[in-house]
Each structure stands twice: as C-alpha cells, then as structure tokens.
C-alpha positions in Angstrom: 106.9 84.9 99.7 108.0 86.0 103.2 105.6 89.0 103.4 102.7 87.1 101.9 103.3 84.3 104.5 103.2 86.9 107.3 99.8 88.0 106.0 100.7 91.2 104.1 98.2 91.6 101.3 97.9 93.2 98.9 101.5 94.0 98.0 102.0 96.6 95.3 105.1 96.4 93.1 105.8 99.4 90.9 108.0 98.5 87.9 109.5 101.6 86.4 111.2 99.9 83.5 110.0 101.2 80.1 109.2 97.6 78.8 107.5 96.5 82.1 110.1 93.9 82.7 108.5 92.1 85.7 105.4 91.4 83.6 107.0 90.9 80.1 110.4 89.3 80.5 110.5 85.6 80.0 111.3 83.8 83.3 110.8 80.2 82.5 111.3 77.8 79.5 107.7 78.4 78.4 108.3 82.2 78.0 106.1 83.0 81.0 106.9 86.1 83.1 107.9 85.9 86.7 104.4 87.0 87.7 102.7 84.5 85.4 104.7 81.6 86.9 103.5 82.5 90.4 99.8 81.8 90.4 100.0 81.2 94.2 100.6 84.9 94.8 98.6 86.6 92.1 95.7 87.2 94.6 98.2 89.0 96.9 100.6 90.9 94.6 99.7 93.7 92.2 102.2 94.6 89.5 101.9 98.3 88.4 103.7 99.6 85.4 105.1 103.0 86.5 107.7 104.2 83.9 108.3 107.6 85.5 111.6 109.2 86.3 112.4 110.0 89.0 110.1 107.2 90.3 110.5 106.9 94.1 108.4 109.8 95.4 105.7 109.7 92.7 105.3 105.9 93.3 105.0 106.4 97.0 102.4 109.1 96.5 100.4 107.0 94.1 100.5 104.1 96.6 99.3 106.1 99.5 96.8 108.2 97.7 95.3 105.7 95.3 96.4 102.0 95.4 96.6 101.5 99.1 94.2 104.2 100.1 91.8 101.9 102.0 94.6 99.9 103.7 95.1 100.1 107.4 98.9 99.8 107.2 101.3 100.6 104.4 105.1 99.9 104.3 107.1 101.6 101.6 110.1 99.6 100.7 112.7 100.4 98.0 114.4 97.2 97.0 117.8 98.8 96.2 118.2 100.6 99.6 
C-alpha cells in the first residue's frame, strides 16, 4: 500500500514457493488468495511465480532484463533483509 500510494507502479513480486503461495493460499473466509482480495492494487502489482533456487540474483536479473526493462527506475528489495 505504501509504495503504491507514493506512485510506484508497476510493482513486481517474485514468489519462489513451489506452490505459488501468494496466489494460491487462501487468505479470507471465501478461499480467495491475498492477491484476489486486493482488487484495488491489481493494476499496480504483478505476481510472478519464480520457483528457482537460489532465487535472489536470477529474480533480479529477470526483473531488470525483462519485466521492468522499460521502467525509468527500479528498486530491488528483498523482504527478508
């Protein structure tokens, strides 16, 4: 929410879980995923299933060379660091 409110868009989220948890894990009582419950950000956030190991450098490379190739600015943020 914070980054979208500041105007960052699109935001690419790479999910390296085997089962694509961010898109497939029930988040609400109607078994919708986190992404499905957030229609307000679906135009700004792209979920990308990326089940590789190790994931960090290949995901960064894919983002820079493919997904955000036409973007003016790119910030690479690892959520657990």
